[in-house]
C-alpha positions, 0 to 999 in steps of 0.5 A: 907945655907941662912937665912931669917926673916919674922916679922909682928907687930901691936897693940897686938903682934909682931911675927917673924919667922927665916927660911932658903932658903928651907922654913924650920922654924928654930925658932920663937919669939913673944912679945907684941904690937909695936904701939908707940901711946899706948906704950912707945918707950923705952919698945917697943925697949927693947922687940924688942931686947928681940925678936931678942935675942930669935929668932936668935941663935949664930951659924948663921953668918948672915941674907940674907933678913928681910921682915917686916910689922910693924905698927910703927918704922920698923927701930927700929926692924931692928936695934935690929935684926942687933945687933944680926947678920948682915942683908944683905937686908930688905923689907918693906910691908904694912898690906894689901900687906902681908894679900893678900900674905897670901891669895896667891895673889898680888892684891885685897882688905883687910878688916883688923881687928886686934886690930885696923881696916882698909880697903886696896886696893892694885892694880897694880900701886897704893894703897889706904886705908880707916879707921885706925884712931886709938882707939880714933877716929876710928878702928871700927870693930877691936879688941879694938872696939869690946872689948869696946863694949863687956864691955859696953854690960856687963854694960848695962846688969847690969844697965838694959839698955840692954838685959841680956848676959852671958858676965857680968858673964864671965867678973866678973869671968875672971877679978876677979871682986867683982862688975861690977864697979871694971872694971873702976879701972882695966882699968884705972890702967892698963899700957896698957888699950887698950890691956886689953880692946881688950883681952875682945874679947876672952870672946865675942868669947866664949859667941858667941860660946855658942849662946849668942845673945848679943855677936853674935850681937856684931860680926854682928855689927863689920862686918857691920863696916868693910863692910862699910869701904870696900864698901866706898873704892871700891866706891871711885874707881868706883867699879872696882878692881882686886883680892879677898876681903880678911878678915884678922886679929885676930878679924875675928877668934872669930866668923864665923857669923862675916865673913858671915855677912861681905860677905853678905854685900859685895855680896848685892852690888857686887854679883860676888865678891870673898870674902875669908879668908887668907891661913895663918897669916900675918907673913907667908904672909911676907915670901910668899911676899918675895918669890913672889917678887923674881918671885915665884908662890904661887902654887909652895910654898903652899905645903912647906908652909903647911908643915913648917909653920903649926902653923901659918896656918888658917885651916878650918872655923872660929868658928860659 
């Protein structure tokens, strides 16, 4: 029996799946984000070794192939996996490529909104991107940006500079704050303030689900930022491309209005564009992309993926 590993890592999490040649999932593991711009390299390395130990059981002789899509040092993860068992082959793919594979295609456009944000154009023979400037200079529409905007919306409501919103009350309760000013210390003293700020998006999603207009507007604004990245990228190439436009990343899961607003923005310029969501999480895209590289068609893989990778599939609509 041959064994494979698919691994996807970004600013919030690194997750990996161990599976065999029949696409049967044997084990999964997950640790926190791996972006060395915001986290010490030593801590990232330690967590990668922890993931490898949790993922790979002792009764497996070796790994036939590892497929990685990691923001940061993929070699560090590969070394951690090799410290557990021999690895015969390794393939690296970008975020855009695995997001498209998770939608069942090789080529297209990706509006990536995880902790950060980017727009990717993946076409036969070339790649291009817009965005991805990081939390200080960019990442508009991503989870960190949305989290910061959520905190500011609560502050504006408290000050009276902005409309009332349930976000203030929810934030006070969730973060166990005695007063709104305490969020300053909570962020400053947190060793990973970026991850903490991004986690506020869980409150944004809950508030949007309750019909809070401020939260809904935050998702609309995020959608506009992401559509701007995509439209800028397409304009750069004369508005000609192959494949769908895919909205990928955890931020999209919070509110259906975000995707609807994004799609409307795209259709105003390109009314015939196919704007879609991926079939599964990017880590599944890694596994699908590896099989596609070997010549398999997605339609022949879909049933097995649905059965074996069920916890990583994105079924139905995102929350309204």
